[in-house]
N, C-alpha and C positions, 0 to 999 in steps of 0.2 A: 093673204098670208103668204102664198107662193111668190107673188111679185115682190113682197117685202124681203123675203129670204134671198131671192135672186139678186136684189139690189145690194143686200148686205154682203153676199159672196163676191159680187163685182167690186164693191168698195174695198173689201179686205184683201182682194187679190192685187190691188195696186201696190207698187213698190213703196216701202216705207219712206224712202228718200224723197218721193214725190209729195209727201205730206210734211208735217212739222217734225221737230227734233226729238223731244223726250218720248220714251216708251216705258210703260210701267204696268204693274198689276194693280187693279183697283177692285177690292172686294165689294160685294153688295152690302156686306156688313162686316166690320172688323171684330165685332164681339158677338159670339154665338152661344146658345145654350146647347148642352149635350143633346145629340140627336138632330140638330138643325143641319140642313144641307150647307156645304161649304161652296160658295159661289163667288166668282170673280171674273171681271173682264180684263182682257189685254187692252191697254189704252195707248194711243199715239196722238201727240199733240204738243201744245205749248202752254206755258204758264199753268200747268196742272189742270188743263182743260183739253179734251180731245175726243176723237172718235173711238168707238169700241171696235176691236179687231177679233174676228172669229179665229178659232184654232184651225191650223192646217199642218198636216204631217210634213209637208215639203219645206216649211219654214221653221220647224222646231227640231232641235237636237236633244233637248232634255226638258222634261216637265214632271215634277214630283213634289211631294210634300214631306218635309223633314219633321219627324216626331221624335223628340229626345235624340236627335242626331241620326235617326234611321230613316232612309228615304222610302217613301211609299209611292210607287209610280202612278201617274195620272194618265189615263188612256182615253181621251175624248175622241169622237169621230170628227173627221175633217168637216169644217163648216159649223161646228158647234159654237153657239153663243148663248149664254156666257161660255168663255173658253174653259172655265173651271166650274163644274157642277157635280159634286160628289158627296156621298154620305160616308162618314167614317165613325166607327164605334169608339169614340174617344170622349173624355170629359176632363175638365180641369187641366188643359194642356195649352202650351204655346205652339202654334203651327207656323212653320216657315215654308211658304210656297215658293218654289224655285222654277225658273224657266230660262232656257238659253235658246237663242235663235240661230238659224243658219246665217251664212254671210250674204249680205245684199250689197248692191252697188248704187252709188249716187254720182251723177255727172255734174261737174261745175263748168258752166259756160260763161260765167262772169267772175273775174278775178276778185272783185270787191266782195262777193258773197263768201269766198273762202277766207279772205282777210277778216271779215266780220265774225265768221265762225271761230277761227283760230283765236281771235281776241276774246270772244265771249267765253270760250272754254279754257282760257288762260294758257295758251301756247305761244308766248311772245317771240320765239325764235323760228316759228314755222314758216313765216313769209320769207325771211332771209334764207333759210335752209332750202326752200323750194326754188328760189331764184338762183342760189349758188349751185344747185344740182342741175340747172339748165332745163328744168321741166317746163312744159307748156303752161302758159297763163291764159290761154285762149279756150282750151277745152281739155279737161283732165278728169280723172275719176278717183273716187275713194271707195274702199270696201269697208263694211262695218258689220258688227254683230252686237246683240243685246244680251245682257247677263243680269237678270232681274229677280228680286225677291219681294215678298210681302209677309208681314207678321200679322197673324190672326189669333185671337184668344177664344178658346172654347172653355166655358165655365169661368173659373178665375184666371185662366191663362197661365197657369204655373209652368215654369221651366225657362229655358234659355235658348237663344238662337245659337247656331253652330255653323262652322265653315262647311260649305257645300262642294268645295273643290271647283268652283267656276273659274273661268279664265280671269275675270276680275269680279270682285264682289265686296259688298258691305257685309260685315258681321256685327250684329248688335251686341254690345256688351251690357246694355241696360234692357230691361223688360218694361215697356211703357204701360203694360196692363197690371203690373204687380202692385200689391198693397205697399204703400210707402214709397212709390216712385216719386222722386223729388223734382221732376220737371227738367232734369238734365239728361239728355240722350247721348250716350257714349257709343261710338262705333269704330270699328277697325276697317280700313280699306286695303284690299289685297289685289295684287297682280301676279299671276303665275304662282300663287301660294305664298308670296312674300309680301310683307307690309309695304305700302306705298307712301313714303314720306312726302311732306310738303306738296300735297296735291289739292287742287281746288274741289270743294264740295258745294254744289249749288242746292239750296234748300228752298223748297216750295211749301208754304204753310197755307192750308185752306181753312178758313174760319167757318163757323156755322152758317153765316150769311152768304157763303160761297165766294167771298172775296179772297184773293190770293196774295200773300206777301212773299217776296223773293229776297233771300239774303245769300251772301257768299261767305264761305268758311274755308279753313285749310286743315289738313292733317298735320300732326306734329312730326318730330323726327322719328317717332316710332310707328307712324302710320295711323295714329288715333285722332279722331275729331271729337270734341266735346261741344254739344250744341244745345242751347236752351230751347225747350218746346213748351207749348201752352195747352192746358186742358181744353177739351172740346174741339181740337183741331185735328185735321188729317195732314200727313206729311209725305213728301216725296224727296228723298235724297238722291242726287244725281252726280255722277263723276265720269269723266271721259279720259281715255288714253288715246293719244295720237302719235303715230310713228310712221316712218317711211315703209311703204309696202315692199314685199319681196319682188325682185325683178322690175322695180320702177325704172322707167326710161324717159327720154326726152321726146318720144313720139307723141303726137297729138292724140288725145283720147286714151292715153296709157293710164293704168292704175298706179298711182304714185303714193297714195296715203292709205293707211289702215287705222280704223278706230274701233275701240272696244268701249261699250257703254255699260256702266254699273248703275243700278237703281234699287232703292229700298223704299217701300211704302208701309205705313203703319198709322194708327190713330192713338190719340191720348184721351182716355175717358174723362168725362166731366167729374 
């Protein structure tokens, strides 16, 4: 047991950039009865599959649960896994779990990897902008932070998601647990509190057999995305902001890019 915990701590102490791309909150159960413990892992991986990450104070700037728009702080101990494990005296509520990380750094040593990343996350001008700025293509760095949410239903899950004031975030306009949910998930995407129009939203849909389907969508001119979802599936919505870092320079190993990652997870009941 001790050896397993030490291995988990070592694994979770690795920089996120050394692992895969997406980072999300994955509840042990998206639907709970009143009195059940609310439990969830931080996950880091690709294609909606990844490693569980323990909670660490040094890598977290915010961790709470919104209930009717009011934040309830979550205060786990460093090393706790699941990262979220709490009992709350609520019933028939939609809970929005909110987490923001500190800034981390990833180093690019291969130009092709940055090209692939920029293309994948739909930043078609990034390569040309990088070259025009005279930044190193041999070794350069990016700083990034994560701004993630999960929707959990207690009882009938009544209520609505609300803005949490994150640097960038999804706000669900639909409640997938509500009676009469029609299979259309509407979300707003924000950056600095303002709607983010014409932005790519990558959607990962995990079926009951654990197969994952990935589709690309875009927000409209008002920052809203309308995405069809299926009963019995779990979902991860992901969107990234990429812009030049402050004090970027042409020196090798300089920090030249900054990214902010928004994620939202939820499930659609059968």
